[in-house]
N, C-alpha and C positions, 0 to 999 in steps of 0.2 A: 115202134111200139115199146112201151116201157115193160121191163121185166120185174117180177115180184120176188122178193126174198123175205122170209120171216125168220128171225133169229130168236130162239127161245132158250131161256135158262130152265134147267130141270126143276122139278118140284122139291119141296123141303126134304132133305135127307138126314138120316140119323148118323150118329157117330160110328166110328169103326175103322179098322185097318185090315187089309190095305185099303187105301182110298178108292181104288177102282171098284171095289166090291160093296161100297156103302149103298144101302137101299133107301128107297123113299119111306118116310114115316107115313102113318095113316093120314096126317094132315097133308103131306106131299102127294099122296095118291089122290086125295080130294081136290087139291089144286090142279093137278094134271087133268083129272076128269072134267073139272069145271072149264078149264081152258079148251080142252078138246071139244066139249059141247058147244062152246062159243065159236071155235074155229070151223065147225062144220057148216056154219052159215056165212062164211067169209069168201065165197066163190073161189075155192081152192081145188076145184075139180082137176084130177090128174096130178096133184102136187107130188113132188118127190120128197120123201121124208128121210133125212139123214141124221144119224145120232152118233155121239161120242161112243167109244167102246165101253165106257164106264157104266156100271149097272144102273145107277139112278137116272142117267140120261136115257138109257134104253127103256126103262120102266115108264118114263114120261112119254117117250115117243110111241110106245105101244098103245097108250090111250089115244094119241092122235091118229095112229093108223086105223084103229077100230072106228073112230068117228068119221074118218075121211075115206074109208074103204081102200086103204093103201097098205104098203108094206114098209117096214123099217129097214134101211140100209145102214151099215156101219161105215163111218168115215173116220179112220184112225187119227186124222189131224185135228180132231175136235175136242181134245182133252184140255183140262184147265190151263196148262202152261204152254200150249202150242202157240206158234207164231201166227198172228192174224194175217201177216203177209202171205204165208203158205196157203191159208184158206182162200185169200183173194186170188192167188195164182190158180188154185183148184177151180174157183168159180169161172175164171176166164177160160180155162181149158175145157170146162164142162158146160159151156154156154148152151142154154136151152130157153125156149119160150114157156116151158112149164114152170109154175111156181115152185120155189124151193123152200123147204122148211128145215132149218138146222136146229138141232137140240144139243145144247152144250152146257158150259159152265162159266162162272166168273173165274178169272178175269177175262177169259177169251171172248165171251159174248159182248161185253162192254167195249173191249179193245177193237174188235172187228167192226162193230157198229160205228165207233169213232173213226176208224180208218176209212170206211166206205163213205160216211157222210162228211166228216170234217177234214179228211186227208191225213189224220194223225191218230195213231192208236192210243195215245195218252190222253185223248179227249173223249173217251167213251162214256156211255151212260152207266149208271149203277143199276143193275137189274135185280129186283126182288125175285124170290123163287117163283118159277112158272110164268114170269113176265115174257111178253112177246113184243119185239120191235118189228114193224113192217116197213120195208124199204122198197123203193122203186128206182130203176135206173135204165138208161139206154145201154150202158155197158158197165160191167162190174170192175171199176177202177177206183183208186184212192181219190176221195173227194167228189165222186161223180154221182152218188146216190142221194136220194131225198128221203128223209124220215116221214112216212105217211102218218103213222100213229104208233103209240106205245101203250100197251094194255097189260094190266096186272090182274090177277084173280079178283082183287077187291073192286076192280072197275066193271066186272062182269056180273050182271044181275042173275040171280038164281032162277 
């Protein structure tokens, strides 16, 4: 049976330093809420929601947790400059039939998607803010996943 992984970029964030404390803008909050509303209809019962320790990713994930009746877990290896291979190793070590929803940042979300689908982290997608890539695979290994769909806030009807 195929496993599901959803990789999401956080909503639009405002400027600021340090980077880890940047917060979502009002527009970013709206993007995150819109995607959370859409995700609650995507058969994600029991999904595990994991977020970068950065504030804007957690704020985005909190919208998802509210919509999916879940809880946000922090995964320290989901920051913008982390190695997608480390996330791939984590996926293999934490293999589960439950859907996984990772909330992170560019360039990691694009590089991870490229690694899982194309086998190369330099071939990743460009993720607009709050975009979601849904992947399926029998095993989480480089080049073994299939991109099921890619959805942005603009694709989701109000």
